[in-house]
C-alpha positions in Angstrom: -10.1 -20.4 5.6 -9.1 -22.6 2.7 -7.8 -20.1 0.0 -5.5 -18.5 2.7 -4.2 -22.0 2.7 -4.3 -22.7 -0.8 -2.4 -19.5 -1.3 0.2 -20.4 1.1 0.7 -23.9 -0.4 1.1 -22.3 -3.8 3.6 -19.3 -2.7 5.7 -22.3 -0.9 5.9 -24.2 -4.4 6.5 -21.3 -6.4 9.8 -20.0 -4.1 10.9 -24.0 -3.9 11.5 -23.9 -7.6 14.0 -21.5 -7.6 15.7 -23.3 -5.4 17.5 -25.4 -7.8 17.6 -22.7 -10.5 19.8 -20.8 -7.8 21.7 -23.4 -6.6 24.7 -23.8 -9.1 25.3 -22.3 -12.8 24.1 -24.2 -15.5 28.0 -24.1 -17.0 29.5 -27.9 -16.3 32.4 -26.5 -15.1 32.0 -25.3 -11.0 32.9 -22.4 -9.0 36.2 -22.3 -7.7 36.1 -23.3 -4.3 38.9 -21.4 -3.2 38.2 -18.3 -0.9 41.5 -16.4 -2.3 40.5 -13.6 -4.6 39.8 -14.1 -7.9 41.8 -12.8 -10.6 42.1 -8.6 -11.3 40.4 -8.6 -14.4 37.0 -7.8 -14.9 36.2 -7.5 -11.0 38.8 -5.8 -9.1 40.3 -7.8 -6.1 38.0 -7.1 -2.5 38.3 -8.6 0.3 34.6 -10.7 1.4 32.7 -10.5 3.5 31.9 -13.4 6.5 29.1 -14.9 3.7 30.4 -13.8 0.6 33.0 -15.7 -1.1 34.1 -15.7 -4.0 31.2 -17.3 -6.7 28.1 -18.1 -6.6 28.5 -19.8 -2.8 26.7 -18.2 -0.8 23.1 -18.8 -2.5 22.5 -21.4 0.1 22.0 -18.9 2.7 20.2 -16.5 1.1 17.6 -18.4 -0.1 17.6 -20.2 3.0 16.8 -17.3 4.9 13.8 -16.0 2.1 12.5 -19.0 2.1 12.1 -19.6 6.4 11.5 -16.4 6.8 8.2 -17.2 4.2 6.4 -20.0 5.4 7.1 -18.3 9.2 4.9 -15.3 7.9 2.4 -17.5 6.4 2.2 -19.8 9.3 1.8 -17.1 11.4 -0.8 -15.7 9.2 -2.6 -18.5 9.6 -2.0 -18.2 13.6 -3.4 -15.3 13.6 -6.5 -16.4 11.3 -6.8 -18.9 14.5 -7.5 -16.9 17.0 -10.4 -14.5 14.5 -11.7 -17.5 14.1 -12.4 -18.5 17.3 -14.7 -15.7 17.5 -18.4 -17.7 16.5 -20.9 -15.2 14.1 -23.8 -17.2 13.4 -26.3 -16.8 15.5 -27.2 -19.8 17.9 -22.9 -20.8 18.0 -20.3 -19.9 20.7 -17.3 -20.2 20.7 -15.2 -21.0 24.3 -14.1 -17.1 26.3 -15.8 -15.2 23.9 -19.7 -12.9 24.1 -22.0 -14.5 22.1 -24.2 -11.4 22.4 -26.5 -13.6 24.7 -26.2 -11.2 27.2 -27.6 -7.5 26.5 -28.9 -8.0 22.9 -31.8 -9.5 21.8 -32.5 -12.3 19.3 -33.4 -9.5 16.4 -30.0 -7.7 17.0 -28.0 -11.0 16.7 -29.8 -12.3 13.7 -29.7 -8.6 11.8 -25.8 -8.7 12.7 -25.4 -11.9 10.5 -27.8 -10.5 8.0 -24.9 -7.2 7.7 -22.3 -9.5 7.7 -23.4 -11.4 4.8 -24.7 -8.5 2.9 -21.2 -6.6 3.5 -19.1 -9.7 2.1 -21.5 -10.6 -1.0 -21.5 -7.3 -2.2 -17.4 -6.8 -1.7 -17.2 -10.5 -3.6 -19.5 -9.1 -6.1 -17.3 -6.3 -7.3 -14.2 -7.1 -7.1 -15.3 -10.1 -9.3 -16.3 -7.3 -11.4 -13.1 -5.4 -11.6 -11.3 -8.4 -11.6 -12.7 -9.6 -14.8 -11.6 -6.1 -16.2 -8.2 -6.3 -15.2 -7.2 -10.0 -16.5 -8.7 -8.1 -19.7 -6.2 -5.5 -19.1 -3.4 -8.0 -18.0 -4.2 -9.8 -21.6 -4.1 -6.8 -23.9 -1.0 -5.2 -21.8 1.2 -8.4 -21.4 0.6 -8.9 -25.3 2.1 -5.0 -25.5 4.4 -5.5 -23.4 6.4 -8.5 -24.9 6.5 -6.9 -28.4 7.4 -3.6 -27.2 10.3 -5.0 -24.9 11.5 -7.5 -27.5 12.5 -4.6 -29.7 16.2 -3.8 -28.1 18.9 -1.6 -29.4 20.6 -5.2 -30.8 17.4 -6.1 -32.8 14.3 -8.2 -31.9 14.9 -10.4 -28.8 11.3 -12.7 -28.6 13.5 -14.2 -25.2 13.5 -10.9 -23.2 10.1 -9.9 -24.6 8.5 -13.1 -23.0 10.4 -13.3 -19.8 9.5 -9.5 -18.8 5.9 -10.4 -19.7 6.0 -13.2 -18.1 6.6 -11.1 -15.0 4.6 -8.5 -15.8 1.7 -12.1 -15.7 3.2 -13.0 -12.4 3.5 -9.4 -10.7 -0.3 -9.0 -12.0 -1.9 -12.1 -11.0 0.4 -12.1 -7.3 -1.3 -8.4 -6.5 -4.4 -9.4 -7.3 -4.3 -12.0 -5.1 -2.9 -9.5 -2.6 -6.0 -7.5 -2.6 -8.6 -10.2 -3.1 -6.8 -12.4 0.3 -6.8 -8.8 2.3 -10.5 -8.5 1.8 -11.3 -11.7 2.5 -9.8 -11.7 5.9 -11.3 -8.2 6.0 -14.9 -9.0 6.0 -14.5 -12.4 7.9 -13.6 -10.5 10.7 -15.7 -7.1 10.7 -18.6 -8.5 12.5 -16.3 -10.5 14.8 -14.7 -7.4 15.8 -18.4 -6.1 17.1 -18.9 -9.5 18.9 -15.9 -9.1 20.5 -16.7 -5.4 21.9 -19.8 -6.6 23.7 -18.1 -7.5 26.2 -17.7 -5.0 29.3 -14.8 -2.6 30.7 -10.9 -4.0 30.1 -11.7 -7.4 28.3 -13.7 -5.5 25.8 -11.2 -3.4 24.4 -8.9 -6.0 24.5 -11.1 -8.5 22.6 -11.9 -6.7 20.0 -8.3 -4.5 19.6 -6.6 -7.8 19.1 -9.8 -8.4 16.9 -9.0 -6.0 14.7 -5.4 -5.7 14.9 -5.4 -10.1 14.4 -7.3 -9.5 11.4 -5.0 -6.9 10.2 -1.7 -9.4 10.5 -3.3 -11.8 8.9 -3.2 -9.9 5.4 0.1 -8.6 6.2 2.0 -11.5 7.2 0.8 -13.3 4.2 1.1 -10.5 1.7 4.7 -9.8 2.5 5.6 -13.6 2.5 4.0 -14.4 -0.9 5.0 -11.3 -3.1 8.6 -12.7 -1.0 8.2 -16.1 -1.8 6.5 -15.5 -5.7 9.5 -13.1 -6.5 11.9 -15.7 -5.8 10.2 -18.5 -7.2 10.1 -15.8 -10.5 13.7 -15.4 -10.4 14.7 -18.6 -9.6 12.4 -19.8 -12.9 14.3 -16.8 -15.6 17.5 -18.1 -14.1 17.2 -21.3 -15.6 15.8 -20.2 -19.1 18.0 -16.6 -19.7 21.6 -18.2 -21.5 24.5 -17.6 -19.2 25.2 -18.0 -15.4 25.7 -15.7 -12.2 29.8 -16.7 -12.1 30.6 -16.7 -15.9 28.3 -14.2 -17.9 28.4 -10.5 -16.2 25.6 -9.8 -18.1 23.3 -12.2 -17.1 22.5 -10.6 -13.6 21.5 -7.7 -15.5 19.5 -9.3 -18.3 17.9 -11.2 -15.5 16.5 -8.2 -13.2 15.8 -6.3 -16.1 12.9 -9.2 -17.4 12.3 -9.4 -13.5 11.2 -5.7 -13.1 7.7 -6.6 -15.2 6.9 -8.1 -11.8 7.1 -4.7 -10.2 5.5 -3.4 -13.5 2.7 -6.0 -12.9 2.1 -5.1 -9.2 1.7 -1.5 -10.2 -0.8 -1.3 -13.0 -2.9 -3.4 -11.4 -2.5 -1.3 -7.5 -3.7 1.7 -9.6 -6.9 -0.3 -10.5 -7.3 -1.7 -7.2 -6.4 2.1 -5.5 -8.3 4.5 -8.1 -11.4 1.7 -8.6 -12.4 0.9 -5.3 -11.1 4.5 -3.9 -13.9 5.7 -5.9 -16.4 2.4 -5.4 -16.3 3.5 -1.2 -16.1 6.9 -1.3 -18.8 7.6 -4.0 -20.8 5.4 -1.2 -19.3 7.3 1.9 -19.9 10.5 0.7 -23.1 10.0 -0.7 -24.4 8.4 2.7 -22.9 11.4 4.7 -24.9 14.0 2.7 -27.8 11.9 2.3 -28.7 10.5 6.2 -26.4 13.1 8.3 -26.8 16.3 6.5 -30.1 16.3 4.5 -32.1 14.1 6.8 -30.3 14.2 10.2 -30.5 10.4 10.9 -27.2 8.8 12.4 -24.3 7.3 10.6 -25.0 3.5 9.4 -28.3 4.1 10.0 -30.4 1.1 9.0 -32.8 3.0 7.2 -30.0 4.7 5.0 -30.2 2.5 1.6 -26.6 3.3 1.1 -24.7 2.2 4.2 -24.2 -1.3 2.9 -22.2 0.1 0.0 -20.3 2.3 2.0 -19.0 -0.7 4.0 -18.1 -2.8 1.6 -16.6 0.5 -0.1 -14.5 0.1 3.0 -13.4 -3.4 2.3 -12.7 -3.0 -1.4 -11.0 0.1 -1.4 -8.7 0.6 2.4 -7.8 -3.0 2.2 -7.8 -4.5 -1.3 -6.7 -1.4 -2.7 -4.2 -0.8 -0.4 -3.1 -4.2 -0.5 -2.5 -4.1 -3.9 -0.8 -0.3 -3.5 1.6 -1.6 -1.2 2.2 -5.4 -2.3 3.4 -2.8 -5.6 5.5 -0.7 -3.0 7.5 -3.5 -1.9 7.9 -5.2 -5.7 9.0 -1.8 -7.2 11.3 -0.9 -4.6 13.1 -4.4 -4.5 13.2 -4.9 -8.0 15.1 -1.3 -8.2 17.3 -2.5 -5.4 18.0 -5.7 -7.9 18.4 -4.1 -10.6 20.9 -1.1 -9.2 23.2 -3.9 -7.7 23.2 -6.0 -11.1 25.5 -3.3 -12.2 28.4 -3.9 -9.9 30.9 -6.2 -11.1 31.7 -7.1 -7.5 28.3 -7.7 -6.2 28.2 -10.0 -9.0 31.3 -11.7 -8.1 30.3 -12.3 -4.8 27.1 -14.4 -5.9 23.4 -14.6 -5.1 23.8 -14.2 -1.0 25.3 -9.9 -1.7 22.4 -9.6 -5.2 19.5 -11.0 -3.0 20.4 -8.8 0.1 17.2 -6.9 -0.1 14.7 -10.1 0.1 17.1 -11.8 2.7 15.9 -8.0 4.7 12.5 -8.5 3.6 12.7 -11.9 4.8 13.9 -10.9 8.8 10.8 -8.1 8.6 8.8 -10.7 8.6 10.1 -12.3 11.5 10.7 -9.2 13.3 7.5 -8.2 12.9 5.3 -11.6 13.8 8.0 -11.1 17.2 7.0 -7.4 17.7 3.2 -7.7 17.7 2.6 -9.4 20.4 3.4 -6.5 22.4 0.3 -5.3 21.0 -1.7 -8.0 21.6 -0.3 -10.0 25.2 2.6 -8.4 26.6 1.0 -4.3 26.8 -2.5 -4.8 25.6 -4.8 -2.3 25.0 -7.6 -2.3 28.5 -9.1 1.3 27.4 -9.5 4.1 24.9 -6.8 6.0 25.6 -4.3 2.8 24.7 -5.3 2.2 21.3 -3.4 4.7 19.9 -0.2 4.5 21.9 -0.1 1.0 21.5 -0.5 0.9 17.1 2.9 3.7 17.7 4.7 1.7 20.4 4.3 -1.2 17.8 6.0 0.7 15.0 8.7 2.3 17.1 9.8 -1.0 18.5 9.7 -2.7 15.4 11.6 -0.6 13.4 14.3 -0.1 16.5 14.3 -4.0 16.1 15.2 -3.8 12.6 17.9 -1.3 13.1 19.4 -3.8 15.1 18.9 -6.9 13.3 20.4 -5.3 9.7 23.8 -4.6 10.0 24.6 -7.8 10.7 22.9 -9.6 8.2 24.7 -7.6 5.7 27.9 -8.0 7.5 27.3 -11.4 6.3 26.2 -11.4 2.9 27.5 -8.0 1.1 31.8 -8.0 0.3 33.4 -6.1 2.3 33.7 -3.5 -0.9 31.9 -2.7 -4.0 31.5 0.5 -6.4 28.1 0.8 -7.3 27.4 4.1 -9.2 31.0 5.4 -9.0 30.6 4.9 -4.8 33.1 3.3 -3.0 30.4 1.4 -0.7 30.8 -1.1 2.3 27.9 -2.8 4.2 28.2 -0.5 6.3 27.0 2.1 4.5 24.0 -0.2 3.4 23.0 -0.4 7.0 23.3 3.3 6.8 20.7 3.4 4.4 18.2 1.2 5.5 18.6 2.5 8.5 18.0 5.9 7.1 14.8 4.5 5.5 13.5 2.9 9.2 14.2 6.2 10.8 12.7 8.7 8.3 9.5 6.2 8.4 9.0 6.8 11.4 9.5 10.7 11.2 7.2 10.6 8.6 4.7 8.2 10.6 4.8 9.8 13.6 4.5 14.0 11.9 1.6 12.2 10.1 -0.2 11.4 13.7 0.2 14.7 14.8 -1.2 16.1 12.1 -4.0 13.8 11.7 -4.8 12.2 15.4 -7.5 14.8 17.2 -5.5 14.0 20.7 -3.0 17.0 19.1 -3.7 20.5 18.6 -3.7 20.5 14.3 -7.4 18.8 14.5 -8.7 20.2 17.6 -8.4 24.0 16.0 -9.9 22.3 12.6 -12.9 20.6 14.7 -13.5 24.2 16.7 -13.2 25.7 13.2 -16.7 24.8 12.5 -18.4 26.8 15.0 -18.3 29.6 12.1 -19.6 27.0 9.4 -18.1 24.8 6.3 -16.4 27.5 4.6 -13.7 28.2 7.0 -13.8 24.3 8.4 -12.3 23.9 4.7 -9.7 26.3 4.8 -8.5 25.5 8.0 -8.5 22.2 6.5 -6.2 22.6 3.8 -4.0 24.8 5.6 -3.7 22.1 7.5 -2.3 19.7 4.8 0.1 22.1 3.1 1.2 22.6 6.3 1.4 18.8 6.8 3.8 18.0 3.6 6.8 20.5 5.2 8.7 18.4 7.6 7.9 15.2 5.2 9.5 16.6 2.0 12.4 17.6 4.4 13.1 14.0 5.7 12.6 12.3 2.4 15.2 14.8 1.2 17.6 13.7 4.2 17.2 10.4 3.2 17.8 10.7 -0.4 20.2 12.9 0.8 22.1 9.8 2.9 21.5 6.9 0.9 23.0 8.2 -2.1 26.2 9.5 -0.7 26.4 6.4 1.0 25.4 3.8 -2.0 24.4 5.7 -4.9 21.2 4.4 -6.3 21.5 1.5 -4.7 21.5 3.3 -1.3 18.2 5.0 -2.5 16.3 1.7 -3.3 17.9 0.2 0.2 16.3 3.3 2.1 13.4 2.9 0.4 13.0 -0.7 2.1 14.1 0.6 5.0 10.2 2.5 4.8 8.9 -0.5 4.1 11.2 -3.1 6.8 7.8 -3.1 8.5 5.6 -3.4 6.1 3.9 -6.3 8.0 3.0 -4.2 10.8 2.3 -1.5 8.7 -0.3 -3.4 7.1 -1.9 -5.2 10.5 -2.1 -1.5 11.4 -3.4 -0.2 7.8 -6.1 -3.4 7.8 -7.0 -2.4 11.3 -8.8 0.7 10.9 -11.1 -0.4 8.0 -11.8 -3.5 10.0 -12.7 -1.1 13.2 -14.7 1.0 10.9 -17.0 -2.3 9.1 -17.3 -3.3 12.9 -19.2 0.1 14.1 -21.2 0.4 10.9 -22.4 -3.1 11.9 -23.1 -2.1 15.4 -25.3 0.7 14.3 -26.8 -1.1 11.7 -27.7 -4.4 14.0 -28.8 -1.5 16.6 -26.2 -3.3 18.8 -26.2 -1.5 22.7 -24.2 2.1 22.6 -21.6 0.9 24.2 -20.5 -1.3 21.7 -20.6 1.4 18.8 -19.3 4.0 21.6 -15.7 0.9 22.0 -15.5 0.6 17.9 -15.9 4.5 16.9 -13.2 5.1 19.1 -11.3 2.0 17.9 -11.9 3.6 14.3 -10.7 7.0 15.5 -7.6 5.6 15.9 -8.0 3.7 12.7 -8.0 6.5 10.5 -5.0 8.0 12.5 -2.8 5.0 11.7 -3.9 4.8 8.3 -3.0 8.2 7.8 0.4 6.8 9.5 0.6 4.2 7.3 -0.1 5.9 3.9 2.7 8.4 4.9 5.0 5.1 5.1 3.8 4.3 1.6 4.1 7.9 0.0 7.6 8.4 1.8 8.7 5.0 0.2 7.4 5.9 -3.0 9.4 9.1 -3.7 12.4 6.7 -3.4 11.3 3.7 -5.0 10.5 6.2 -8.3 13.7 8.1 -7.4 15.9 4.5 -7.1 13.8 3.3 -10.9 14.3 6.6 -12.3 18.3 5.9 -11.7 17.8 2.6 -13.2 16.1 3.8 -16.4 19.0 6.5 -16.7 21.5 3.8 -16.2 20.0 1.0 -18.9 20.1 4.2 -21.2 23.8 5.1 -20.5 23.3 8.5 -18.8 24.5 7.4 -15.4 28.2 8.8 -16.6 26.9 12.1 -17.9 24.5 12.5 -16.1 20.1 14.4 -16.9 20.5 17.9 -18.2 17.4 19.8 -17.0 18.7 22.5 -19.5 18.0 20.8 -22.1 15.0 22.5 -24.1 13.0 18.7 -24.3 13.9 17.9 -20.4 12.9 21.4 -19.1 9.6 21.5 -21.1 8.9 17.9 -20.2 10.1 19.2 -16.8 6.3 21.1 -16.4 4.7 18.3 -18.2 5.1 15.6 -15.6 4.5 18.1 -12.8 1.2 18.7 -14.2 0.1 15.0 -14.1 -0.7 14.7 -10.6 -3.0 17.5 -10.9 -4.3 16.0 -14.3 -4.9 12.6 -12.4 -6.3 14.1 -9.1 -9.0 16.4 -10.9 -10.3 13.2 -12.6 -10.9 10.6 -9.5 -12.2 13.7 -8.0 -14.6 14.3 -10.2 -15.7 11.2 -10.3 -16.5 10.4 -7.2 -18.6 13.6 -7.1 -20.6 12.6 -9.7 -20.8 9.3 -8.0 -21.6 10.6 -5.2 -24.5 12.7 -6.7 -25.7 10.3 -7.9 -26.2 8.3 -4.5 -27.7 10.9 -2.4 -30.2 11.1 -5.5 -31.1 7.3 -4.9 -30.9 7.5 -1.3 -33.7 10.7 -1.2 -35.8 9.1 -3.7 -36.0 6.0 -1.6 -36.8 8.0 1.5 -39.7 9.8 -0.4 -41.3 6.7 -2.2 -40.7 3.9 0.4 -43.7 4.4 3.0 -41.5 5.4 6.7 -38.5 4.3 5.8 -37.0 8.0 6.9 -39.6 7.7 9.5 -38.8 4.7 10.9 -42.2 3.8 11.6 -42.7 0.0 12.5 -43.6 -2.2 9.4 -42.0 0.1 7.2 -40.8 -1.4 3.5 -36.5 -2.1 3.2 -34.2 -0.3 1.8 -32.9 -1.4 -2.1 -29.5 -1.6 -1.0 -28.7 -3.4 -4.3 -30.2 -0.1 -6.2 -27.0 1.8 -3.8 -24.5 -1.3 -4.4 -25.2 -1.1 -8.4 -24.3 3.1 -8.3 -21.1 2.6 -6.6 -19.6 -0.7 -8.8 -20.9 0.5 -12.3 -19.0 4.5 -11.2 -15.9 2.8 -10.3 -15.6 0.2 -12.8 -16.5 2.9 -15.7 -14.6 5.7 -14.3 -11.2 3.9 -13.0 -10.1 3.3 -16.8 -9.3 6.7 -18.1 -7.2 7.8 -14.9 -5.4 4.6 -15.4 -4.4 4.8 -18.7 -3.0 8.8 -18.4 -0.8 7.3 -15.8 0.1 3.8 -17.9 0.1 5.9 -22.0 2.1 9.3 -20.2 5.8 7.7 -20.8 5.3 5.3 -23.5 4.3 7.8 -25.7 6.7 10.2 -24.9 9.5 7.9 -25.0 8.3 6.9 -28.1 7.8 10.4 -30.2 10.1 12.6 -28.2 13.0 10.2 -26.9 14.3 9.4 -24.0 15.4 12.9 -22.2 11.8 13.9 -22.8 10.9 11.1 -20.3 13.7 11.9 -17.4 11.8 14.9 -17.8 8.6 14.0 -17.3 9.4 11.8 -14.2 11.4 14.2 -11.9 8.6 16.8 -12.7 5.6 14.1 -12.1 7.8 13.0 -8.8 8.8 16.4 -7.3 4.7 17.5 -7.5 3.4 14.0 -7.2 5.0 13.4 -3.3 3.9 16.9 -2.1 0.5 16.6 -3.1 0.0 13.3 -1.7 0.7 14.3 1.5 -0.8 17.1 1.8 -4.2 15.4 0.2 -4.2 12.2 2.7 -3.5 14.6 5.8 -6.3 17.0 4.9 -8.4 14.1 4.9 -7.5 12.4 8.0 -7.7 16.0 9.9 -11.2 16.5 8.4 -12.5 12.8 9.5 -10.9 12.9 12.5 -12.6 16.6 13.4 -15.6 15.3 12.8 -15.0 12.1 15.4 -13.8 15.1 17.9 -17.3 16.8 17.5 -19.0 13.5 17.6 -18.0 12.8 21.2 -18.7 16.5 22.4 -15.5 17.6 22.9 -16.3 20.7 21.0 -17.9 24.0 23.0 -19.3 27.1 21.8 -21.0 30.1 24.0 -24.7 30.1 23.8 -25.4 33.2 26.3 -22.0 32.9 27.8 -22.4 29.3 28.2 -20.6 26.7 27.5 -22.7 24.0 25.3 -20.8 20.9 23.9 -22.0 20.3 20.5 -22.5 16.5 18.7 -24.3 14.8 16.6 -27.0 16.8 14.8 -25.6 20.2 15.5 -24.7 22.8 13.1 -21.3 22.5 14.3 -21.6 18.7 13.3 -22.9 19.6 10.0 -20.3 21.8 9.0 -17.7 18.9 10.4 -19.8 16.4 8.0 -18.9 18.7 4.8 -15.4 19.3 5.6 -15.0 15.1 5.7 -17.0 14.2 3.2 -14.7 16.9 0.7 -11.6 15.2 2.5 -12.7 11.6 1.9 -11.7 11.3 -1.9 -8.5 13.3 -0.8 -7.5 10.9 2.0 -8.9 7.6 0.4 -9.0 8.0 -3.9 -6.6 10.5 -5.1 -4.1 11.5 -2.4 -3.3 7.5 -1.9 -3.0 6.7 -5.7 -0.6 9.4 -6.5 1.8 7.2 -4.9 1.2 4.6 -7.6 1.4 7.6 -10.3 4.8 8.5 -9.4 6.5 5.0 -9.0 4.1 3.6 -12.4 5.6 6.2 -14.2 8.6 4.8 -13.6 8.9 1.4 -13.6 7.0 1.2 -17.3 10.0 3.9 -18.1 12.6 0.9 -16.9 10.8 -1.6 -18.0 11.0 -0.3 -21.6 14.4 1.4 -22.1 15.3 -0.4 -24.8 12.4 0.1 -26.9 12.9 4.0 -26.4 16.5 3.4 -27.7 15.9 1.6 -30.4 13.9 4.3 -32.2 16.2 7.1 -33.5 19.0 6.4 -30.7 16.9 7.2 -28.4 15.1 10.9 -29.8 11.9 9.1 -30.2 9.8 9.1 -33.6 9.7 12.5 -33.8 14.1 12.6 -33.7 14.3 15.2 -31.2 17.9 15.9 -30.8 
């Protein structure tokens, strides 16, 4: 794809711009070449590690590692895309080695498949074009606000700081937009190809369809992580050449530089908020409306070609579950990296050790790209999927092996780049300390992921209990599902608490930021698995609408069921990392406002009061997004009912009946999402700014802590509840749930009353797992990064007490 190649070349060019800027200080006097310890003031003499001598001598290896990993990731993404592209979609063409549906499917089915494929592409492009126009307006307006407010510092008006921060914001926003759009394009390019691959019989069909969807996810996973990393490196290099001073001569240079770079994370998260909320409202309005109007009211199968909402539903899978999720995880990566860089800049030893030590978190991400790429062959070539039961196993092994390999690779990297000892946040840390923090994050991410799988996969007892509860109706299904979601938060919260304690003990807030990066250490693999799910979901919908043989839909349904579980696992990783990122950003905020030594006093009246307000924000946000989905779904159900009533023969499937009006349903979802995504986004963006400006930094501290503590638990329970209801429905559809009729067990399948109860649970869970739940992790991160970026502005108002001068 031309767009993919253009993105790769642009990212590479921008990253290479960083090399001369980071290569040497702007001072004419070169750094001392001697490896002996520098003079005691102002930095205590410490023994350097192998890769971290005095001054800025290690910039070369660090930049080389980052550029090499980024280039490798982009090339590997193109390699994955090449394999996906070998499957032809257009009728009459054939790619050697792949079925082109000439055996077992008639010409009419091939034409229908191609038409549906093009309709989904066009719908997704149209929605994102409209959404990104609004996002572009927001970037211009809010970018100007960032410039003005961040220029206000306690030392006066500084246009350079404001300009650099605003530029970072714009770069982060544009990178997030590109990440989301590229992911969506890959998904809509691959969905029909997965359907075609599923045409194969037996092992060949399973391997080909799984590999196609997994490689499609890999294209996004590796391109996004590489793009995010290379653009960040280029941004650091560009700002380093603009901001006065140098790393080796000015102890405040790194602090100022990375406070400006924090705008990169802010831009990414702002776009992620609109992408997740807007895309989530679109997809779930269409999904809920299609399910209720089709399966519950009219009794027709899911994705039946007679249903006018099916195209909108399949478009939604891409704009919400792919484009929105891509922007979300880009934001997680950008913010966790920015948090680590900001905290690292506060350590005199880290700054004295040079660029290698400072850029250690980015180098870690570069290693992650290479490790994830090598491990991906385990799923596609070494131990491929050969039958239905292999799917979940292969995906779980992929995650576990990648995390294990990353654990082994991290310590040599830490030893090579970090100082032998460095003081950060009052804690004396070592490369071993950094390794412990990252390892805690890697292991914690896997534990959270696998606990999530236990509560959302129909291979285990909790989801099967939810499915069986449908015997007595939708009410008991709802009760069981809610209980499952609340219970599923217990262990993940405990794991996050343990990781936080270990990380803070070994390296203070820097350790917490590294722990968050540990959660995201397998980001390329997590993204591959996340995108795999929506691609399989689309593939099943295309198979149904093209009226392909039943064995094709059976394969795609099985792949999709595994995708629902792995998507929940991915959300677990994202939510866990978001909690740690938010805490690390909060630590940066506290440091920037000068409260690191004294700490935040939660018993201070204004701080304690704002704890309650902050804890309420995720619930307010959830209420707004849930109602938005419900309102749009109602309109969708009414529109589908109108078409069934007014188009003769449509519902009955009479030969020669008029076609359903898909465009009208697409317009309902589009209009609703673009209108409804603004209020929740403004709630999150304006809350910390208004609180900080009016009530001061102590109030902001309470607001952030409250939102973090309530948000992480709400996000986990909502995501897992929705995932469990979805897979409980699929478990029923497989005929695995039976009820006694006259003493004889009778399997319940599609169309039964038990199935209708399961569908009701699924429709309630849809906005929980795909709109509100995953967006809450952005709520936590976005509020924290906004507070950090605007910290100097808050401090410039009555010494940090706000316009109301609250003491």
